[in-house]
C-alpha positions in Angstrom: 204.7 127.9 97.6 202.1 130.0 99.4 198.5 129.2 98.8 196.7 131.9 96.8 193.7 133.4 98.6 190.3 133.4 96.8 189.4 136.7 95.3 186.4 136.9 97.7 188.7 136.6 100.7 190.8 139.5 99.3 187.7 141.7 99.3 188.1 142.5 103.0 185.0 140.8 104.4 183.8 137.3 105.2 181.6 135.4 102.7 177.9 136.3 103.1 175.2 133.8 102.0 172.6 135.6 100.0 169.0 135.1 101.1 167.8 135.1 97.5 167.0 137.9 95.1 168.1 141.3 96.4 165.2 143.3 97.7 166.2 146.3 95.7 165.0 144.5 92.6 161.4 145.2 93.7 161.9 148.3 95.9 160.4 150.7 93.4 157.6 148.2 92.8 156.9 148.1 96.5 157.0 151.9 96.7 154.5 152.2 93.9 152.4 149.4 95.4 152.0 151.3 98.7 151.3 154.5 96.8 148.3 152.8 95.2 147.2 151.3 98.5 147.2 154.9 99.9 144.9 155.8 97.1 142.4 153.2 98.2 143.2 150.3 95.8 142.9 146.7 97.0 146.1 144.8 97.4 145.3 142.5 94.4 144.6 145.4 92.1 147.7 147.4 93.3 149.9 144.3 92.8 148.7 143.7 89.2 149.2 147.4 88.3 152.8 147.4 89.4 153.5 144.2 87.6 153.6 141.5 90.3 151.1 138.7 91.0 148.1 139.2 93.2 149.3 136.7 95.9 152.6 138.7 96.1 150.7 141.9 96.7 148.5 140.2 99.4 151.7 138.9 101.1 153.3 142.4 101.1 150.1 143.8 102.6 149.8 141.2 105.3 153.4 141.1 106.3 153.4 144.9 106.8 150.2 144.7 108.9 148.2 146.7 106.3 150.3 149.8 106.6 153.4 150.7 104.5 156.9 150.4 106.1 158.5 153.7 107.0 161.1 153.6 104.2 158.5 152.7 101.6 155.8 155.1 102.6 154.7 157.6 99.8 155.7 160.4 102.2 159.2 158.9 103.0 162.1 161.2 102.1 164.5 160.2 99.4 168.0 159.1 100.5 170.5 162.0 100.9 173.1 162.6 98.3 176.1 161.4 100.3 175.0 157.8 99.7 175.3 156.1 96.3 172.0 155.5 94.7 170.9 152.4 92.6 171.2 154.4 89.4 174.8 155.3 90.3 175.6 151.7 91.1 174.2 150.7 87.7 176.5 153.3 86.1 179.5 151.8 88.0 178.5 148.3 86.8 178.2 149.3 83.2 181.5 151.3 83.1 183.4 148.4 84.8 182.0 146.0 82.2 183.5 148.4 79.5 186.8 148.3 81.3 186.9 151.8 82.6 189.3 152.7 85.4 188.0 153.6 88.9 189.2 157.2 88.6 187.3 157.6 85.3 184.2 156.3 86.9 184.7 158.7 89.8 185.0 161.7 87.4 181.9 160.6 85.5 179.8 160.4 88.6 181.5 163.4 90.3 182.5 161.2 93.3 185.7 160.7 95.1 187.9 157.9 93.7 188.1 156.4 97.2 184.3 156.2 97.3 184.2 154.2 94.1 187.1 152.0 95.3 185.4 151.1 98.6 182.1 150.5 96.8 183.6 148.0 94.4 185.6 146.3 97.1 182.8 146.1 99.8 179.7 145.4 97.8 180.8 143.1 95.0 179.1 139.8 94.4 181.4 137.1 95.9 179.0 134.2 96.6 180.5 132.0 93.9 184.1 132.8 94.8 184.3 135.4 92.1 184.6 139.1 92.4 182.0 140.7 90.1 180.2 143.9 90.6 176.4 143.9 90.1 174.2 146.9 90.8 171.3 145.0 92.5 173.7 142.9 94.6 175.7 145.9 95.6 172.5 147.8 96.6 171.5 144.8 98.7 174.9 144.7 100.5 174.7 148.5 101.2 171.2 148.2 102.6 172.2 145.3 104.8 175.2 147.2 106.2 173.1 150.3 106.8 170.6 148.5 109.0 170.4 149.7 112.5 168.4 147.0 114.3 166.5 148.4 117.2 164.7 146.1 119.6 161.0 147.1 120.1 160.3 148.7 123.5 157.7 146.1 124.3 160.1 143.3 123.5 162.9 144.7 125.8 160.7 145.9 128.7 159.0 142.8 130.2 157.1 144.9 132.9 155.7 147.2 130.2 154.8 144.3 128.0 152.9 142.5 130.8 151.0 145.7 131.6 149.9 146.2 128.0 148.9 142.6 127.6 147.0 142.5 130.8 144.9 145.6 130.0 144.4 144.6 126.4 143.7 140.8 126.6 143.3 140.2 130.4 140.3 138.1 131.4 137.1 139.7 132.6 136.6 139.5 136.4 133.5 139.0 138.5 132.9 141.2 141.6 134.4 138.5 143.8 137.6 138.5 141.8 136.9 135.3 139.8 137.9 135.1 136.2 135.3 134.8 133.4 136.6 133.0 130.3 133.7 133.9 128.1 132.8 132.0 124.9 135.3 130.0 122.9 136.4 132.1 119.9 139.4 130.6 118.2 141.5 133.1 116.2 141.7 132.3 112.5 143.9 135.0 111.3 141.1 137.1 110.0 138.4 139.4 111.3 135.6 137.8 113.2 132.5 137.1 111.2 129.0 138.4 111.7 126.8 136.8 114.3 129.7 135.0 115.8 131.0 134.9 119.4 134.0 137.1 120.1 136.8 136.8 122.6 136.1 138.3 126.0 138.8 140.5 127.4 139.4 143.7 129.4 139.9 145.2 125.9 141.4 148.6 126.7 142.2 150.4 123.6 145.9 151.2 122.8 145.2 154.9 123.4 143.6 154.1 126.8 146.6 152.0 127.8 149.1 154.7 126.7 147.3 157.5 128.6 146.7 155.4 131.7 150.5 154.7 132.1 151.0 158.4 132.9 148.6 158.0 135.9 149.7 154.6 137.1 153.4 155.3 136.8 153.9 159.0 137.1 157.6 158.7 138.2 158.7 155.8 136.1 159.8 157.1 132.7 160.4 153.5 131.4 156.7 152.8 131.6 155.8 154.9 128.6 154.7 153.9 125.1 152.6 155.4 122.4 149.4 153.9 121.1 150.9 153.7 117.6 153.8 151.5 119.0 151.2 149.1 120.4 149.3 148.9 117.1 152.6 148.2 115.3 153.5 145.5 117.8 150.1 143.9 117.1 149.9 144.2 113.4 153.5 144.0 112.0 155.0 140.6 111.7 158.5 140.2 113.1 158.2 142.8 115.8 158.5 140.1 118.4 156.5 141.8 121.1 152.8 141.0 121.0 151.0 138.0 119.4 149.0 138.7 116.3 145.9 136.9 117.7 145.6 139.7 120.4 144.1 141.9 117.7 140.9 140.0 118.4 140.8 142.0 121.7 140.5 145.3 119.9 137.1 146.8 119.5 137.1 146.3 115.7 138.7 142.9 115.9 140.3 143.3 112.5 143.4 141.3 111.8 144.9 144.0 109.5 145.0 147.7 109.5 142.9 149.4 106.8 144.3 152.5 104.9 142.2 155.6 105.5 141.6 156.1 101.7 140.1 152.6 101.4 137.6 153.2 104.2 136.5 156.4 102.5 135.5 154.4 99.4 133.3 151.9 101.2 129.7 151.7 100.0 127.1 149.6 98.6 127.8 148.1 95.2 124.2 148.8 94.0 124.5 152.5 94.6 125.8 154.7 91.8 126.2 158.5 91.7 123.1 159.0 89.4 120.7 157.6 92.1 122.0 159.7 95.0 119.6 162.1 96.7 121.4 165.0 95.1 120.0 163.9 91.8 116.4 163.8 93.0 114.1 166.3 91.2 114.3 169.8 92.8 110.5 169.8 93.1 110.8 167.3 96.0 112.7 169.7 98.2 110.0 172.4 98.6 107.2 169.8 99.0 105.1 171.8 96.5 104.6 168.8 94.2 103.1 165.6 95.9 104.2 162.1 95.1 107.7 162.1 96.6 108.1 159.5 99.4 110.6 158.7 102.1 111.1 155.2 103.4 112.9 153.2 106.1 112.7 150.2 108.4 112.1 150.2 112.1 113.7 147.2 113.8 112.5 145.2 116.8 113.3 142.2 118.8 114.5 139.0 117.1 115.5 141.0 114.0 111.8 141.7 113.3 111.0 144.8 111.2 108.2 147.0 109.8 108.6 149.1 106.7 107.5 152.8 106.7 106.6 155.0 103.7 105.7 158.7 104.2 104.7 161.2 101.6 106.6 164.4 101.9 103.8 166.9 101.1 100.8 165.4 102.9 102.7 163.3 105.6 100.5 160.4 104.6 101.9 157.1 106.1 101.8 153.6 104.9 103.2 150.6 106.8 104.8 147.5 105.2 104.2 144.1 106.7 107.4 142.1 106.7 106.8 138.7 108.3 109.6 136.3 109.1 110.2 133.5 106.6 109.9 129.8 107.6 113.0 128.6 109.5 113.8 131.9 111.1 115.3 131.5 114.6 115.5 127.7 114.2 119.3 127.5 113.7 122.1 129.0 111.8 121.1 130.8 108.6 122.5 129.1 105.4 125.5 130.9 104.0 124.5 133.2 101.1 120.9 132.2 101.7 117.8 134.5 101.9 117.3 136.9 104.8 114.9 134.7 106.9 114.0 137.6 109.2 111.7 138.9 106.4 113.3 142.2 105.6 115.7 141.1 102.8 116.0 142.8 99.5 113.3 140.7 97.8 110.8 140.9 100.6 111.1 144.7 100.8 110.9 145.1 97.1 107.7 143.1 96.9 106.1 144.8 99.9 106.8 148.3 98.5 105.5 147.4 95.1 102.4 145.7 96.5 101.5 148.7 98.7 102.4 151.7 96.5 100.8 150.5 93.3 97.4 151.2 94.9 98.1 155.0 94.4 97.7 156.9 91.2 100.7 157.3 88.9 101.1 161.0 89.7 101.6 160.2 93.4 104.5 157.9 92.7 107.2 160.3 91.6 110.2 159.2 93.8 111.3 157.3 96.9 114.2 158.3 99.1 115.8 155.6 101.3 119.0 155.2 103.3 121.8 153.0 102.0 120.5 149.8 103.5 121.1 146.4 101.9 117.3 145.9 101.9 117.1 148.2 98.9 119.6 146.2 96.8 116.7 145.4 94.3 115.8 149.0 93.8 116.2 148.7 90.0 113.5 145.9 89.9 111.3 148.1 92.1 111.5 150.9 89.5 110.2 148.5 86.9 107.5 146.9 89.0 106.0 150.1 90.5 107.4 152.8 88.1 109.0 154.4 91.2 112.5 155.7 90.9 114.6 155.3 94.1 117.2 157.8 95.4 119.6 157.1 98.3 120.7 159.5 101.0 124.3 160.2 101.9 125.8 158.0 104.6 125.1 159.1 108.2 122.7 161.8 107.0 119.2 161.0 108.5 118.2 164.7 108.2 117.9 164.1 104.4 114.8 162.0 105.3 113.5 164.2 108.1 109.8 163.5 107.5 110.4 159.7 107.7 112.6 160.0 110.8 109.9 162.0 112.6 107.2 159.5 111.6 109.4 156.6 112.9 109.5 158.4 116.2 105.7 158.7 116.3 105.4 155.0 115.5 107.5 154.0 118.5 104.5 154.9 120.6 102.9 151.8 119.2 106.0 149.7 118.4 108.5 150.4 121.2 112.1 149.4 120.9 112.9 145.9 122.2 109.6 144.4 121.3 108.9 141.8 118.7 107.4 143.6 115.7 106.6 140.3 113.9 103.7 139.7 116.3 101.6 142.4 114.6 99.4 141.2 111.6 98.7 143.4 108.6 95.4 144.5 110.0 97.0 146.0 113.1 99.6 147.8 111.0 96.8 149.3 108.9 95.0 150.4 112.0 98.1 152.2 113.3 98.7 153.9 110.0 95.1 155.0 110.0 95.5 156.5 113.5 98.5 158.5 112.3 96.8 159.6 109.1 93.8 160.7 111.2 95.8 163.1 113.4 95.5 166.8 112.5 98.9 168.4 111.7 100.0 171.9 112.3 102.0 171.9 109.1 98.9 171.1 107.2 96.8 173.9 108.7 95.3 171.3 111.1 94.1 169.1 108.4 94.8 165.4 108.7 97.2 163.6 106.3 94.3 161.5 105.0 92.2 164.6 104.2 95.2 166.3 102.5 95.7 163.2 100.3 92.0 162.9 99.5 92.0 166.5 98.3 95.0 165.9 96.0 93.3 162.8 94.5 90.0 164.6 94.0 91.7 167.6 92.5 93.5 165.4 90.0 90.4 163.6 89.0 88.6 166.9 88.4 91.6 168.5 86.6 93.7 165.7 85.1 97.2 166.7 84.2 99.7 165.2 81.8 102.6 163.3 83.3 106.2 163.4 82.1 106.9 159.9 83.2 
């Protein structure tokens, strides 16, 4: 008597060991996940919103190098109609469970009977020796069979890979040809921290490497690669071409790519729309009403700094003394400790409050500052000095033009590259007095000190009510 074959053997293919849950079970979740990432969400928030755990979302993000796979990108086209979709496979599974014939299923789906027959025979679940049709397993079989594995160009072309690695991560050379190893900077799988040594390398950018190949190998067409292919070889796991730790040789040094929408939402957590410079009173723009100030820091050697305050109408200048705190420069700063250089948020808050409260109330209407972390305590400053603070837009120094001009004048006394912490408060007051004693063309050749004295005297003779 002939031995009867297993039903899985009669399916027409060898047994396939499943790697686990079919990926299609979360394909739509992944597509939604990358759609949220494209909108600027964090990987944890996007994962929770699509119904998976935060660690799963972080793993999806890291395995893809921070960018969505081609077939899961929000802009990826949907599969063409000649291929069965997951919804059609679900219909097939349901009708088979009800005992419908293959031709009836084909008529219902408006497909050829041979298409349904091949689908049931090829993509059935046969791991346990049975012959059952499940939609998710069938979809997984179809996707596995449709793969067209293509070896990355850097993995197959050793000469090209060596050229890319040499110009990306090659050692720096002295004039005599000797190699310079540079500081020891182990790669930890994340971006380098602040105030830490970085790996020294020739550090050509992927675009520089891609463009230079055209000049170094004008006749060799095999020595061509796009900068995007180099980035993908660095960031995407499983490409098998370049090691992930070579990302430390990029200018940014980041271990993962950052979606463009996420970078557009960067900003300081203490800044809200209602305190942006666009919300500053309109009277400050034409300089007709005094009491609106602009402020900033000028930075010197050893992270020393001096604070500057300039009144928009009179151009009157006041300087803030910001001495270094004990322990500055004596070792590594404690993690999450105070800014020992002296221009942290608390030090700047106290210096501004101590200086500006010497003025009358009507000369403290507003203060405009850039989005520096030194103003993180602006809400406390408003309470201490009754001085509302407004923040300029990023990379917009012209919104504080008066202060920027004054900082340029101060560089005559405090040049770049010098230690500003060596100057005591008395010297800062003397420099401020020198600027305030210069006649200004914009003030009809009056000095800022004279213009401010006139405003104070006028207010004393004709007091006005405030709206504070």
